[in-house]
C-alpha positions as CSV (number, residue, x, y, z in Angstrom):
1,M,91.9,103.6,114.0
2,K,92.7,104.8,117.5
3,K,91.2,108.2,116.8
4,I,88.0,106.7,115.6
5,F,87.9,104.5,118.7
6,I,88.5,107.4,121.1
7,I,85.8,109.5,119.3
8,L,83.4,106.6,119.6
9,I,84.1,106.3,123.3
10,L,83.6,110.0,123.8
11,F,80.3,109.9,121.9
12,I,79.1,107.0,124.0
13,L,80.2,108.7,127.2
14,T,78.5,111.9,126.2
15,A,75.3,110.2,125.2
16,C,75.0,108.1,128.4
17,S,74.4,109.2,132.0
18,D,76.7,107.9,134.8
19,S,74.2,105.2,135.8
20,Q,74.1,103.8,132.2
21,I,77.9,103.5,132.2
22,T,78.0,101.6,135.5
23,E,75.2,99.2,134.3
24,N,76.6,98.5,130.9
25,P,79.6,96.1,131.0
26,T,80.4,96.8,127.3
27,I,81.2,100.4,128.0
28,Q,83.3,99.5,131.0
29,T,85.3,97.0,128.9
30,I,85.9,99.6,126.2
31,E,87.3,102.0,128.8
32,T,90.0,99.6,130.2
33,T,93.6,99.9,129.0
34,E,93.8,96.1,128.9
35,T,92.2,96.1,125.4
36,T,95.1,98.2,124.1
37,E,97.8,96.0,125.8
38,N,96.3,92.8,124.4
39,T,97.2,93.9,120.9
40,N,100.8,92.9,121.6
41,L,99.9,89.6,123.3
42,I,101.8,86.8,121.7
43,A,101.2,83.8,124.0
44,K,100.8,82.6,127.6
45,L,103.8,81.2,129.5
46,S,102.0,77.9,129.7
47,D,102.0,77.7,125.9
48,V,105.8,77.3,125.9
49,P,106.9,74.4,128.1
50,L,110.4,74.2,129.5
51,N,113.2,73.6,127.0
52,S,110.9,73.8,123.9
53,I,110.3,75.8,120.8
54,K,106.9,77.0,119.7
55,K,105.7,78.8,116.6
56,A,103.7,82.0,117.1
57,S,103.0,85.2,115.1
58,Y,103.3,88.9,115.7
59,N,102.4,91.8,113.4
60,G,101.8,89.2,110.6
61,E,105.3,87.7,110.9
62,E,106.0,84.3,112.1
63,I,108.2,84.0,115.1
64,I,109.5,81.2,117.4
65,L,109.2,81.3,121.1
66,V,112.1,79.5,122.9
67,N,111.9,78.5,126.5
68,F,115.4,77.5,127.5
69,N,116.1,77.0,131.2
70,N,113.0,79.0,132.0
71,E,114.1,82.0,130.0
72,I,111.7,83.0,127.2
73,K,113.2,84.5,124.0
74,A,111.6,85.2,120.6
75,Y,113.2,85.2,117.2
76,I,112.0,85.7,113.6
77,N,111.1,82.3,112.2
78,K,113.8,82.3,109.6
79,C,117.2,80.6,109.5
80,P,119.8,83.2,108.2
81,H,121.4,80.4,106.0
82,K,118.6,80.0,103.4
83,G,115.6,81.8,105.1
84,L,113.8,78.5,105.9
85,Q,111.5,78.3,108.9
86,L,112.9,77.2,112.2
87,D,109.6,76.2,113.9
88,E,110.3,72.5,113.4
89,S,113.7,73.0,115.2
90,S,114.5,71.3,118.4
91,L,116.8,72.1,121.3
92,K,119.5,69.6,120.8
93,D,122.6,69.7,123.1
94,D,121.4,73.1,124.4
95,K,121.3,74.6,120.9
96,I,118.6,75.5,118.5
97,Q,119.3,73.4,115.5
98,C,117.8,74.2,112.1
99,P,116.1,71.1,110.7
100,W,117.1,71.9,107.1
101,H,120.8,72.4,107.1
102,Q,121.8,71.8,110.8
103,A,122.9,75.4,111.5
104,T,123.0,75.8,115.3
105,F,122.2,78.8,117.4
106,N,122.5,79.8,121.1
107,P,118.9,79.7,122.5
108,S,119.7,82.6,124.9
109,T,121.2,85.0,122.4
110,G,120.4,83.8,118.9
111,A,124.1,83.8,118.1
112,Y,125.3,81.5,115.3
113,L,127.4,78.6,116.7
114,G,128.3,76.7,113.5
115,Q,127.0,73.6,111.8
116,A,126.2,70.4,113.7
117,D,128.9,68.7,111.6
118,G,131.6,71.2,112.7
119,Q,131.6,73.4,109.6
120,N,131.2,77.1,109.8
121,F,129.2,79.1,107.3
122,N,129.8,82.5,109.0
123,L,126.1,83.2,109.3
124,N,124.4,86.0,111.1
125,G,122.6,85.2,114.3
126,L,118.8,84.9,114.6
127,T,116.8,88.1,114.6
128,L,115.6,88.9,118.2
129,V,112.0,90.0,118.9
130,N,111.9,92.0,122.2
131,L,109.5,90.6,124.7
132,K,107.8,91.8,127.9
133,I,106.5,89.2,130.3
134,E,103.7,90.2,132.8
135,N,102.1,87.7,135.0
136,E,101.4,84.7,132.7
137,N,101.4,86.8,129.5
138,I,104.1,87.2,126.8
139,Y,103.9,90.5,125.0
140,A,106.0,92.0,122.2
141,A,107.8,94.9,123.6
């Protein structure tokens, strides 16, 4: 897809004079690198209020964005216990708590902390999605 896009840009640039490029905003937009970077855009910081969990998607996979004490983390939207979704979770007592079977996880690391009732199922932690934050944008890294 990128090869076709580059060939298309080269064709347009070859077919147009410099004055046409300056006057045509569509061509200027195609030439910016912002178009490429936006393919990894997940959300804006304002979409994830302080101490909240929000559902998002990246590369066709559902993820959760967690804003805990103004630190944004992303995890695959599956509890390691039964694979059920975590997007209905809440931050309770400074922990992510699965709404289905009450497994709890550290919001900063995704580490399994045990069950809300004190049991321990020896689960793996949540799967981290690496992020890059620039200005007000949250990107997958």
